[in-house]
A tleap script that builds the chain and sets N, CA, C and O, in Angstrom:
source leaprc.protein.ff14SB
mol = sequence {
  NMET ALA THR ALA MET LYS LEU SER ASP GLU
  LEU VAL GLU ALA ALA ARG PRO TYR ALA THR
  ALA MET HIE ARG SER ILE PRO LYS GLN ILE
  GLU TYR TRP ALA ARG ILE GLY LYS ALA ALA
  GLU ASP ASN PRO ASP LEU PRO VAL GLY PHE
  ILE THR ASP THR LEU ILE GLY ILE GLU GLU
  ASP ARG ALA GLY MET GLY LYS GLU TYR LYS
  PHE CGLY
}
set mol.1.N position { 0.458 -0.683 -0.258 }
set mol.1.CA position { -0.061 0.294 -0.070 }
set mol.1.C position { 1.033 1.212 -0.265 }
set mol.1.O position { 2.111 1.260 0.327 }
set mol.2.N position { 0.656 1.810 -1.034 }
set mol.2.CA position { 1.638 3.357 -1.210 }
set mol.2.C position { 0.696 4.485 0.176 }
set mol.2.O position { -0.484 4.584 0.511 }
set mol.3.N position { 1.576 4.934 0.484 }
set mol.3.CA position { 1.297 6.385 1.394 }
set mol.3.C position { 2.011 7.722 1.047 }
set mol.3.O position { 3.203 7.471 0.871 }
set mol.4.N position { 1.822 8.671 0.927 }
set mol.4.CA position { 1.899 9.431 0.508 }
set mol.4.C position { 2.566 10.132 1.841 }
set mol.4.O position { 1.869 10.203 2.853 }
set mol.5.N position { 4.291 10.797 1.855 }
set mol.5.CA position { 4.884 11.347 2.921 }
set mol.5.C position { 5.613 12.837 2.643 }
set mol.5.O position { 5.918 13.104 1.480 }
set mol.6.N position { 5.850 13.662 3.553 }
set mol.6.CA position { 6.812 14.421 2.993 }
set mol.6.C position { 8.370 13.977 3.747 }
set mol.6.O position { 8.642 13.406 4.803 }
set mol.7.N position { 9.102 14.482 2.766 }
set mol.7.CA position { 10.293 14.255 3.228 }
set mol.7.C position { 11.559 15.160 2.941 }
set mol.7.O position { 11.665 15.440 1.747 }
set mol.8.N position { 12.368 15.587 3.614 }
set mol.8.CA position { 13.754 16.578 3.452 }
set mol.8.C position { 13.856 17.088 1.890 }
set mol.8.O position { 13.782 16.188 1.054 }
set mol.9.N position { 13.982 18.131 1.513 }
set mol.9.CA position { 14.705 18.246 0.315 }
set mol.9.C position { 15.790 18.073 0.470 }
set mol.9.O position { 16.441 18.318 -0.545 }
set mol.10.N position { 16.409 17.716 1.374 }
set mol.10.CA position { 18.134 17.178 1.561 }
set mol.10.C position { 18.231 15.800 1.348 }
set mol.10.O position { 19.069 15.263 0.624 }
set mol.11.N position { 17.248 15.168 2.072 }
set mol.11.CA position { 16.968 13.788 1.741 }
set mol.11.C position { 16.805 13.151 0.257 }
set mol.11.O position { 17.275 12.094 -0.165 }
set mol.12.N position { 16.022 14.082 -0.387 }
set mol.12.CA position { 15.868 13.606 -2.106 }
set mol.12.C position { 16.860 14.294 -2.535 }
set mol.12.O position { 17.161 13.795 -3.619 }
set mol.13.N position { 17.772 15.447 -2.229 }
set mol.13.CA position { 18.835 15.675 -3.262 }
set mol.13.C position { 20.018 14.404 -3.179 }
set mol.13.O position { 20.725 13.874 -4.036 }
set mol.14.N position { 19.878 14.239 -1.938 }
set mol.14.CA position { 20.993 13.047 -1.483 }
set mol.14.C position { 20.769 11.720 -2.287 }
set mol.14.O position { 21.598 11.094 -2.948 }
set mol.15.N position { 19.236 11.402 -2.033 }
set mol.15.CA position { 19.023 10.057 -3.181 }
set mol.15.C position { 18.651 10.600 -4.491 }
set mol.15.O position { 17.719 10.165 -5.166 }
set mol.16.N position { 19.484 11.647 -4.846 }
set mol.16.CA position { 19.108 11.721 -6.424 }
set mol.16.C position { 20.327 10.956 -7.072 }
set mol.16.O position { 20.120 10.010 -7.831 }
set mol.17.N position { 21.837 11.462 -6.700 }
set mol.17.CA position { 22.891 10.724 -7.854 }
set mol.17.C position { 22.620 9.262 -7.419 }
set mol.17.O position { 22.739 8.443 -8.330 }
set mol.18.N position { 22.331 8.852 -6.389 }
set mol.18.CA position { 22.305 7.119 -6.222 }
set mol.18.C position { 21.459 6.497 -7.029 }
set mol.18.O position { 21.694 5.518 -7.737 }
set mol.19.N position { 20.198 7.246 -6.872 }
set mol.19.CA position { 18.894 6.698 -7.857 }
set mol.19.C position { 19.357 6.675 -9.275 }
set mol.19.O position { 19.127 5.666 -9.941 }
set mol.20.N position { 19.833 7.441 -9.675 }
set mol.20.CA position { 20.578 7.496 -10.777 }
set mol.20.C position { 21.287 6.592 -11.306 }
set mol.20.O position { 21.009 5.839 -12.240 }
set mol.21.N position { 22.523 6.703 -10.490 }
set mol.21.CA position { 23.334 5.161 -10.887 }
set mol.21.C position { 22.627 4.179 -11.019 }
set mol.21.O position { 22.600 3.614 -12.112 }
set mol.22.N position { 21.950 3.761 -10.063 }
set mol.22.CA position { 21.075 2.605 -9.560 }
set mol.22.C position { 20.026 1.798 -10.494 }
set mol.22.O position { 19.715 0.612 -10.606 }
set mol.23.N position { 19.570 3.201 -11.207 }
set mol.23.CA position { 18.309 2.993 -12.238 }
set mol.23.C position { 16.671 2.573 -11.601 }
set mol.23.O position { 15.680 1.938 -11.961 }
set mol.24.N position { 17.155 3.403 -10.407 }
set mol.24.CA position { 15.730 3.691 -9.620 }
set mol.24.C position { 15.294 4.788 -9.289 }
set mol.24.O position { 16.058 5.645 -8.846 }
set mol.25.N position { 14.119 4.980 -9.413 }
set mol.25.CA position { 13.410 6.264 -9.128 }
set mol.25.C position { 13.913 6.730 -7.394 }
set mol.25.O position { 14.298 5.955 -6.518 }
set mol.26.N position { 13.773 7.991 -7.317 }
set mol.26.CA position { 14.253 8.892 -6.492 }
set mol.26.C position { 13.223 8.231 -4.654 }
set mol.26.O position { 13.611 7.975 -3.514 }
set mol.27.N position { 12.193 8.224 -5.188 }
set mol.27.CA position { 11.426 6.675 -4.105 }
set mol.27.C position { 11.826 5.811 -3.450 }
set mol.27.O position { 12.086 5.646 -2.258 }
set mol.28.N position { 11.880 4.922 -4.847 }
set mol.28.CA position { 12.609 3.441 -4.809 }
set mol.28.C position { 14.137 3.406 -4.255 }
set mol.28.O position { 14.577 2.457 -3.606 }
set mol.29.N position { 14.866 4.526 -4.585 }
set mol.29.CA position { 15.680 4.833 -3.878 }
set mol.29.C position { 16.085 4.757 -2.315 }
set mol.29.O position { 16.878 4.099 -1.641 }
set mol.30.N position { 15.048 5.858 -2.071 }
set mol.30.CA position { 15.205 6.143 -0.763 }
set mol.30.C position { 13.721 4.491 0.199 }
set mol.30.O position { 13.593 4.374 1.418 }
set mol.31.N position { 13.347 4.057 -0.314 }
set mol.31.CA position { 12.635 2.830 0.043 }
set mol.31.C position { 13.680 1.895 0.463 }
set mol.31.O position { 13.580 1.207 1.479 }
set mol.32.N position { 14.752 1.879 -0.383 }
set mol.32.CA position { 15.631 0.904 -0.581 }
set mol.32.C position { 16.189 1.130 0.802 }
set mol.32.O position { 16.048 0.370 1.760 }
set mol.33.N position { 16.963 2.492 0.776 }
set mol.33.CA position { 17.899 2.903 2.206 }
set mol.33.C position { 17.010 2.269 2.882 }
set mol.33.O position { 17.267 1.108 3.200 }
set mol.34.N position { 15.731 2.871 3.279 }
set mol.34.CA position { 14.861 2.372 4.416 }
set mol.34.C position { 14.828 1.097 5.013 }
set mol.34.O position { 14.873 0.789 6.204 }
set mol.35.N position { 14.705 0.083 3.530 }
set mol.35.CA position { 15.328 -1.252 3.892 }
set mol.35.C position { 16.070 -1.817 4.551 }
set mol.35.O position { 15.694 -2.642 5.384 }
set mol.36.N position { 17.363 -1.504 4.335 }
set mol.36.CA position { 18.766 -1.781 4.435 }
set mol.36.C position { 18.982 -1.279 5.788 }
set mol.36.O position { 19.674 -1.963 6.543 }
set mol.37.N position { 18.377 0.064 6.288 }
set mol.37.CA position { 17.931 0.712 7.887 }
set mol.37.C position { 17.619 -0.479 8.659 }
set mol.37.O position { 18.222 -0.843 9.669 }
set mol.38.N position { 16.390 -1.197 7.975 }
set mol.38.CA position { 15.730 -1.477 8.706 }
set mol.38.C position { 16.440 -2.540 9.123 }
set mol.38.O position { 16.653 -2.542 10.336 }
set mol.39.N position { 17.041 -3.787 8.277 }
set mol.39.CA position { 17.964 -4.444 8.565 }
set mol.39.C position { 18.833 -4.661 9.362 }
set mol.39.O position { 19.041 -5.620 10.105 }
set mol.40.N position { 19.470 -3.518 9.154 }
set mol.40.CA position { 21.003 -3.100 10.349 }
set mol.40.C position { 20.315 -3.083 11.200 }
set mol.40.O position { 20.699 -3.937 11.999 }
set mol.41.N position { 19.037 -2.346 11.719 }
set mol.41.CA position { 18.735 -2.263 13.011 }
set mol.41.C position { 18.008 -3.376 13.539 }
set mol.41.O position { 17.755 -3.359 14.743 }
set mol.42.N position { 17.558 -4.524 12.705 }
set mol.42.CA position { 17.213 -5.501 13.269 }
set mol.42.C position { 18.343 -6.694 13.956 }
set mol.42.O position { 18.308 -7.543 14.847 }
set mol.43.N position { 19.588 -6.046 12.690 }
set mol.43.CA position { 20.714 -7.446 13.048 }
set mol.43.C position { 22.072 -6.217 13.475 }
set mol.43.O position { 22.794 -5.911 12.527 }
set mol.44.N position { 22.348 -5.631 14.697 }
set mol.44.CA position { 23.459 -5.030 14.750 }
set mol.44.C position { 24.867 -5.256 14.963 }
set mol.44.O position { 25.845 -4.526 15.126 }
set mol.45.N position { 24.665 -6.471 14.910 }
set mol.45.CA position { 26.033 -7.395 14.332 }
set mol.45.C position { 26.881 -7.804 13.055 }
set mol.45.O position { 27.975 -8.289 12.768 }
set mol.46.N position { 25.734 -7.324 12.461 }
set mol.46.CA position { 25.912 -8.055 11.018 }
set mol.46.C position { 26.739 -6.491 10.005 }
set mol.46.O position { 26.253 -5.380 10.216 }
set mol.47.N position { 27.443 -6.571 9.409 }
set mol.47.CA position { 28.079 -5.650 8.372 }
set mol.47.C position { 26.952 -5.347 7.086 }
set mol.47.O position { 26.469 -6.266 6.424 }
set mol.48.N position { 26.697 -4.198 6.908 }
set mol.48.CA position { 25.959 -3.653 6.141 }
set mol.48.C position { 26.210 -4.062 4.769 }
set mol.48.O position { 25.221 -3.961 4.042 }
set mol.49.N position { 27.456 -4.574 4.126 }
set mol.49.CA position { 27.522 -4.908 3.199 }
set mol.49.C position { 27.141 -6.694 3.105 }
set mol.49.O position { 26.901 -7.156 1.989 }
set mol.50.N position { 27.120 -7.339 3.962 }
set mol.50.CA position { 26.627 -8.448 4.629 }
set mol.50.C position { 24.774 -8.757 4.147 }
set mol.50.O position { 24.276 -9.709 3.546 }
set mol.51.N position { 24.101 -7.425 4.756 }
set mol.51.CA position { 23.261 -7.444 4.587 }
set mol.51.C position { 22.555 -6.923 3.055 }
set mol.51.O position { 21.518 -7.325 2.527 }
set mol.52.N position { 23.340 -6.092 2.672 }
set mol.52.CA position { 23.164 -6.179 1.063 }
set mol.52.C position { 22.908 -6.952 0.334 }
set mol.52.O position { 22.065 -7.029 -0.560 }
set mol.53.N position { 24.152 -7.998 0.944 }
set mol.53.CA position { 24.233 -8.981 -0.500 }
set mol.53.C position { 23.085 -10.110 0.113 }
set mol.53.O position { 22.525 -10.639 -0.847 }
set mol.54.N position { 22.741 -10.461 0.987 }
set mol.54.CA position { 21.778 -10.791 1.224 }
set mol.54.C position { 20.443 -10.758 0.814 }
set mol.54.O position { 19.810 -11.666 0.275 }
set mol.55.N position { 20.018 -9.474 1.156 }
set mol.55.CA position { 18.726 -8.814 0.293 }
set mol.55.C position { 18.802 -8.851 -1.164 }
set mol.55.O position { 17.755 -8.799 -1.809 }
set mol.56.N position { 20.111 -8.950 -1.842 }
set mol.56.CA position { 20.281 -9.086 -3.343 }
set mol.56.C position { 19.814 -10.675 -3.566 }
set mol.56.O position { 19.016 -10.990 -4.449 }
set mol.57.N position { 20.457 -11.695 -2.586 }
set mol.57.CA position { 20.370 -12.738 -3.190 }
set mol.57.C position { 19.037 -13.459 -2.748 }
set mol.57.O position { 18.845 -14.532 -3.321 }
set mol.58.N position { 18.116 -13.084 -1.868 }
set mol.58.CA position { 16.735 -13.067 -1.806 }
set mol.58.C position { 16.085 -12.972 -2.854 }
set mol.58.O position { 15.345 -13.897 -3.189 }
set mol.59.N position { 16.236 -11.595 -3.776 }
set mol.59.CA position { 15.979 -11.230 -4.842 }
set mol.59.C position { 16.159 -11.884 -6.028 }
set mol.59.O position { 15.430 -11.989 -7.015 }
set mol.60.N position { 17.253 -12.309 -5.773 }
set mol.60.CA position { 17.906 -13.324 -6.999 }
set mol.60.C position { 17.070 -14.835 -7.160 }
set mol.60.O position { 16.863 -15.444 -8.210 }
set mol.61.N position { 16.627 -15.261 -5.630 }
set mol.61.CA position { 16.014 -16.540 -5.419 }
set mol.61.C position { 14.804 -16.463 -6.073 }
set mol.61.O position { 14.363 -17.280 -6.881 }
set mol.62.N position { 14.186 -15.244 -5.613 }
set mol.62.CA position { 12.579 -14.733 -5.859 }
set mol.62.C position { 12.746 -15.451 -7.594 }
set mol.62.O position { 12.209 -16.494 -7.967 }
set mol.63.N position { 13.653 -14.526 -8.453 }
set mol.63.CA position { 14.057 -14.170 -10.027 }
set mol.63.C position { 14.101 -15.623 -10.326 }
set mol.63.O position { 13.985 -15.874 -11.526 }
set mol.64.N position { 14.227 -16.554 -9.602 }
set mol.64.CA position { 14.653 -18.004 -10.132 }
set mol.64.C position { 16.073 -18.069 -10.652 }
set mol.64.O position { 16.467 -18.773 -11.582 }
set mol.65.N position { 16.927 -17.061 -9.766 }
set mol.65.CA position { 18.326 -17.145 -10.385 }
set mol.65.C position { 19.185 -18.107 -9.194 }
set mol.65.O position { 20.362 -18.465 -9.239 }
set mol.66.N position { 18.253 -18.353 -8.233 }
set mol.66.CA position { 18.854 -19.535 -7.099 }
set mol.66.C position { 19.824 -20.560 -7.786 }
set mol.66.O position { 19.622 -20.939 -8.940 }
set mol.67.N position { 20.714 -20.923 -7.154 }
set mol.67.CA position { 21.293 -22.459 -7.173 }
set mol.67.C position { 21.434 -23.022 -5.676 }
set mol.67.O position { 21.845 -22.379 -4.710 }
set mol.68.N position { 21.083 -24.117 -5.686 }
set mol.68.CA position { 21.311 -25.059 -4.582 }
set mol.68.C position { 23.051 -25.303 -4.361 }
set mol.68.O position { 23.803 -25.696 -5.253 }
set mol.69.N position { 23.358 -25.049 -3.296 }
set mol.69.CA position { 24.693 -24.821 -2.426 }
set mol.69.C position { 24.870 -26.397 -2.484 }
set mol.69.O position { 24.045 -27.130 -1.939 }
set mol.70.N position { 26.130 -26.965 -3.258 }
set mol.70.CA position { 26.658 -28.077 -2.649 }
set mol.70.C position { 27.867 -27.745 -1.926 }
set mol.70.O position { 28.632 -26.845 -2.273 }
set mol.71.N position { 28.081 -28.747 -0.563 }
set mol.71.CA position { 29.308 -28.738 0.565 }
set mol.71.C position { 30.168 -29.655 -0.255 }
set mol.71.O position { 29.922 -30.519 -1.097 }
set mol.72.N position { 31.356 -29.128 0.327 }
set mol.72.CA position { 32.316 -30.006 -0.057 }
set mol.72.C position { 32.860 -30.072 -1.691 }
set mol.72.O position { 33.732 -30.876 -2.020 }
savepdb mol mol.pdb
quit
């Protein structure tokens, strides 16, 4: 469910170059940052890079790109 909200001009302008570089809209970039921030708060012992890689892995699996890991 989408909800309209006011964001600071500073946040919107900070998101602009990242959104452009990552081929996202500015709202989607801010949503992405919020998702990583929530995951980081929920898992304070994990590095942000690990969280980001995990979120990417989840989306790759949802897209059918997952592969079973073979131990050994």
